C-alpha positions as CSV (number, residue, x, y, z in Angstrom):
1,M,-73.5,-31.6,-8.2
2,Q,-72.6,-28.0,-7.0
3,S,-69.7,-29.4,-4.9
4,L,-68.3,-31.4,-7.8
5,D,-68.6,-28.6,-10.3
6,Q,-65.6,-26.9,-8.6
7,F,-63.3,-29.7,-9.3
8,M,-64.4,-31.2,-12.7
9,D,-63.6,-29.8,-16.1
10,E,-66.8,-31.4,-17.5
11,P,-69.2,-31.8,-14.5
12,E,-71.5,-34.8,-14.7
13,D,-75.2,-34.8,-14.1
14,L,-75.7,-36.9,-11.0
15,L,-79.5,-36.7,-11.3
16,Q,-79.9,-39.8,-13.4
17,L,-77.4,-41.7,-11.1
18,V,-79.4,-40.8,-8.0
19,L,-82.7,-41.6,-9.6
20,G,-81.4,-44.9,-10.9
21,M,-80.4,-46.0,-7.4
22,T,-83.9,-45.1,-6.0
23,S,-86.8,-47.5,-6.1
24,P,-89.9,-46.2,-7.9
25,T,-92.0,-47.0,-4.9
26,L,-90.2,-44.3,-2.9
27,F,-91.6,-41.6,-5.2
28,R,-95.1,-43.0,-4.9
29,E,-94.8,-43.0,-1.1
30,I,-93.5,-39.4,-1.1
31,F,-96.4,-38.1,-3.3
32,S,-99.1,-40.1,-1.6
33,G,-97.9,-39.3,2.0
34,A,-96.9,-35.6,1.6
35,E,-100.5,-34.3,2.2
36,K,-100.5,-35.9,5.6
37,H,-97.3,-34.1,6.6
38,Q,-98.0,-30.5,5.7
39,D,-96.9,-29.2,9.1
40,N,-93.5,-30.8,9.0
41,L,-93.1,-31.4,5.3
42,N,-89.4,-30.5,5.1
43,Q,-88.4,-32.8,8.0
44,W,-90.5,-35.6,6.7
45,F,-89.2,-35.3,3.2
46,D,-85.5,-35.4,4.4
47,E,-86.2,-38.5,6.5
48,K,-87.9,-40.3,3.6
49,T,-85.1,-39.5,1.1
50,A,-82.2,-40.1,3.5
51,T,-81.0,-43.2,1.6
52,F,-79.7,-43.8,-1.9
53,G,-80.7,-47.2,-3.2
54,G,-81.3,-48.5,0.3
55,Q,-77.9,-47.4,1.5
56,D,-77.2,-44.7,4.1
57,A,-76.7,-41.4,2.3
58,I,-73.2,-41.0,3.6
59,A,-72.1,-44.5,2.7
60,A,-73.6,-44.2,-0.8
61,V,-71.8,-40.9,-1.6
62,K,-68.5,-42.2,-0.2
63,E,-68.9,-45.2,-2.6
64,I,-69.6,-42.9,-5.5
65,V,-67.1,-40.1,-5.1
66,G,-64.7,-41.2,-2.4
67,N,-65.4,-38.7,0.3
68,V,-68.3,-36.7,1.8
69,E,-66.6,-33.6,3.2
70,K,-68.4,-31.2,0.8
71,F,-71.9,-32.6,1.2
72,D,-74.6,-31.3,3.4
73,F,-76.9,-34.2,4.6
74,Q,-79.1,-32.1,6.8
75,K,-78.6,-34.4,9.8
76,V,-80.7,-37.1,8.2
77,S,-78.0,-39.8,8.1
78,D,-77.6,-42.1,11.2
79,L,-73.8,-41.8,10.7
80,L,-73.8,-38.1,11.5
81,P,-73.7,-36.8,15.1
82,Q,-77.2,-36.0,16.3
83,V,-76.2,-32.9,18.2
84,D,-76.4,-29.2,17.7
85,L,-75.6,-25.9,19.5
86,P,-78.1,-26.4,22.4
87,D,-76.2,-29.5,23.5
88,L,-73.2,-27.2,24.3
89,E,-75.2,-25.2,26.9
90,P,-75.0,-27.7,29.9
91,F,-71.2,-27.8,29.6
92,F,-70.8,-24.0,29.4
93,V,-73.1,-23.4,32.4
94,K,-71.2,-26.0,34.4
95,M,-67.9,-24.4,33.6
96,L,-69.3,-21.0,34.8
97,A,-70.4,-22.8,38.0
98,I,-66.8,-24.2,38.5
99,N,-65.6,-20.5,38.3
100,N,-68.3,-19.4,40.9
101,R,-70.3,-17.5,38.4
102,R,-74.1,-17.6,38.6
103,V,-76.0,-17.8,35.4
104,T,-79.3,-15.9,34.8
105,H,-81.8,-17.2,32.3
106,T,-84.3,-15.0,30.4
107,E,-86.3,-15.5,27.2
108,Q,-83.5,-13.9,25.3
109,G,-80.8,-16.2,26.6
110,I,-78.3,-16.4,29.5
111,G,-76.3,-13.7,31.3
112,F,-73.3,-13.9,33.6
113,K,-70.2,-12.1,34.9
114,T,-67.1,-13.2,33.1
115,P,-64.7,-15.2,35.3
116,D,-61.5,-13.2,35.9
117,N,-59.2,-16.0,34.5
118,W,-61.2,-15.9,31.2
119,R,-60.4,-12.2,30.6
120,N,-57.0,-12.8,29.2
121,E,-57.4,-11.3,25.6
122,P,-58.9,-8.2,24.0
123,G,-62.6,-8.3,23.1
124,I,-63.8,-10.3,26.1
125,L,-66.3,-8.3,28.1
126,R,-66.7,-8.1,31.9
127,E,-70.3,-9.2,31.7
128,Y,-72.6,-10.8,29.1
129,E,-76.3,-10.9,28.7
130,D,-78.8,-12.4,26.2
131,L,-76.3,-15.0,24.9
132,H,-78.0,-18.1,23.4
133,F,-77.3,-21.4,21.7
134,Q,-79.9,-21.2,19.0
135,R,-78.5,-21.4,15.5
136,H,-81.6,-19.9,13.8
137,K,-82.6,-17.4,16.4
138,R,-83.1,-13.9,15.1
139,S,-80.7,-11.4,16.6
140,D,-79.4,-8.0,15.7
141,N,-76.0,-9.1,16.8
142,S,-74.5,-12.4,15.7
143,V,-72.1,-12.3,18.6
144,K,-75.0,-13.2,20.8
145,T,-74.9,-16.8,19.4
146,L,-72.6,-19.0,21.5
147,A,-70.7,-21.7,19.8
148,V,-67.1,-23.0,19.4
149,G,-65.2,-20.1,18.0
150,H,-66.9,-17.4,20.2
151,K,-64.2,-15.9,22.4
152,I,-66.0,-16.5,25.6
153,F,-66.9,-20.1,24.8
154,N,-63.3,-20.8,23.7
155,Q,-62.2,-19.7,27.1
156,S,-64.4,-22.4,28.8
157,L,-63.0,-25.0,26.4
158,Q,-59.4,-24.0,27.1
159,Q,-59.8,-24.2,30.9
160,A,-61.5,-27.6,30.5
161,L,-58.6,-28.9,28.4
162,E,-56.1,-27.9,31.2
163,F,-57.8,-30.1,33.8
164,Q,-55.4,-32.9,34.8
165,E,-58.0,-35.2,36.4
166,S,-59.0,-38.3,34.4
167,V,-61.3,-39.9,37.0
168,A,-64.5,-38.2,38.0
169,S,-67.3,-39.0,40.4
170,F,-70.5,-38.1,38.6
171,P,-73.7,-37.4,40.6
172,G,-76.7,-39.2,39.3
173,L,-74.8,-41.6,37.1
174,K,-76.0,-45.1,37.6
175,Y,-73.3,-47.1,35.9
176,P,-69.5,-46.6,35.2
177,L,-68.7,-44.9,31.9
178,F,-65.2,-45.4,30.4
179,I,-64.0,-42.9,27.8
180,F,-61.6,-44.1,25.1
181,Q,-59.6,-42.2,22.5
182,I,-59.0,-43.9,19.2
183,I,-56.2,-42.7,16.9
184,D,-54.5,-44.1,13.7
185,R,-51.2,-45.8,14.1
186,V,-50.4,-44.9,10.5
187,T,-49.3,-41.3,10.5
188,G,-49.4,-38.9,7.5
189,T,-52.8,-40.0,6.2
190,K,-55.1,-37.3,4.8
191,T,-58.2,-37.2,7.0
192,N,-60.0,-34.5,8.9
193,A,-60.4,-36.8,12.0
194,Q,-57.2,-36.9,14.1
195,Q,-58.9,-38.8,16.9
196,I,-62.3,-40.4,17.7
197,I,-63.8,-40.5,21.2
198,V,-66.0,-43.4,22.2
199,G,-67.5,-44.6,25.5
200,V,-68.3,-47.9,27.1
201,E,-71.2,-47.9,29.5
202,L,-71.3,-50.8,31.9
203,P,-74.8,-51.7,33.2
204,D,-74.7,-53.9,36.3
205,F,-71.0,-53.1,36.5
206,S,-70.3,-55.9,34.0
207,V,-69.1,-56.0,30.4
208,D,-71.7,-58.7,29.6
209,N,-74.3,-56.0,28.8
210,A,-71.9,-53.2,27.9
211,K,-72.9,-50.6,25.4
212,I,-70.5,-48.7,23.1
213,L,-71.4,-45.0,22.8
214,K,-70.3,-42.6,20.1
215,D,-68.9,-39.2,21.1
216,W,-72.2,-37.4,20.6
217,E,-74.1,-40.2,22.4
218,I,-71.8,-39.5,25.4
219,I,-72.7,-35.9,25.3
220,H,-76.4,-36.7,25.2
221,Q,-76.2,-39.0,28.2
222,L,-74.0,-36.7,30.4
223,N,-76.2,-33.7,29.5
224,E,-79.2,-35.5,30.9
225,Y,-77.5,-35.8,34.2
226,L,-76.2,-32.3,34.2
227,K,-79.7,-31.0,33.7
228,L,-81.1,-32.9,36.7
229,P,-81.9,-30.7,39.8
230,K,-79.9,-31.4,42.9
231,T,-82.9,-33.0,44.6
232,A,-83.2,-35.5,41.8
233,L,-79.5,-36.3,42.0
234,S,-79.6,-36.9,45.7
235,A,-82.5,-39.3,45.2
236,E,-80.5,-41.5,42.8
237,S,-79.0,-44.5,44.5
238,P,-76.4,-46.5,42.6
239,V,-76.8,-50.3,42.6
240,K,-73.3,-50.9,43.9
241,T,-71.9,-49.2,47.0
242,S,-68.2,-49.9,46.6
243,I,-65.7,-51.2,44.1
244,A,-62.0,-52.2,44.3
245,T,-59.3,-50.5,42.2
246,S,-58.4,-53.9,40.8
247,E,-62.0,-54.4,39.6
248,I,-61.9,-51.0,37.8
249,I,-58.7,-52.0,36.0
250,T,-60.3,-55.3,35.0
251,L,-63.3,-53.4,33.6
252,I,-61.1,-51.0,31.7
253,N,-59.2,-53.9,30.1
254,K,-62.4,-55.7,29.1
255,S,-63.9,-52.5,27.8
256,H,-60.8,-52.0,25.7
257,E,-61.2,-55.5,24.3
258,L,-64.8,-54.8,23.5
259,I,-63.9,-51.7,21.5
260,T,-61.2,-53.6,19.6
261,N,-63.6,-56.3,18.7
262,N,-66.2,-53.9,17.4
263,L,-64.2,-51.3,15.5
264,S,-66.1,-52.0,12.3
265,I,-69.4,-50.6,13.7
266,L,-67.8,-47.2,14.4
267,N,-67.1,-46.5,10.7
268,L,-63.6,-45.2,11.5
269,P,-61.5,-43.4,8.8
270,F,-58.2,-45.0,10.2
271,Q,-56.1,-47.7,8.7
272,I,-54.8,-49.2,11.9
273,P,-56.9,-47.9,14.8
274,K,-55.4,-47.8,18.3
275,S,-57.5,-47.2,21.4
276,Q,-56.6,-46.1,24.9
277,A,-58.6,-45.2,28.0
278,I,-58.4,-41.5,28.8
279,A,-61.2,-40.9,31.4
280,I,-63.6,-42.6,33.8
281,F,-66.9,-41.3,35.0
282,Y,-68.0,-43.1,38.1
283,P,-71.3,-43.0,40.1
284,S,-71.2,-40.9,43.3
285,Y,-71.9,-42.7,46.5
């Protein structure tokens, strides 16, 4: 209602609309079950009320008002990326390692000496300490919170974007992971999403049991491998010891076909989606 007030001459009361879409049994369950969830009441309440009339919250609001850009769903919808600032840390630490910088960890956060090639604009320090990826962590200095937009984090992103390699051997990875970019063939459409990234994981090196991963699911999976100690990585042994280039090309083509046949489950905002392979993560041997 607060979002719509800005654009409507006579704002409507959505309360009755939302209540009318909600089964009375939901309210009985909320009142009867609240006492059992005193320790995590806010989280439990959000999860219980994440649907409107049995629909996902995002899908319902889209149907009512046409878009959901102004709404805050508190991460309770399955259609929202289930990631937050801490999921950026493995990438940032790895980028520092690529630049031969050692990271120190303390209770307050991380510290490191800035790579020389990152010190290319005013305001970037020679050394940082107590930086963290915690959105709600109390700090006297908001600059201590690392995220996209922070000058030093943006430097790591920029360097990564300049990498030309599109095929990587990934220690600890059990199965190939093909990354695809999806764009809209129709240009000039008004949407915040210019591109969508998805992955195709190939258990047993076959498309038969392939799994389509959304962008945030790719981050979760790769982060798990990035967090593994070197001893654990060396202990991992891939199922297959070698693969021909022609087989890789065949798997890419089949993965592309799989994505094309399952575009509906990705909830894309595009009129005519077009996908293309942009990267391959392959197990190290």
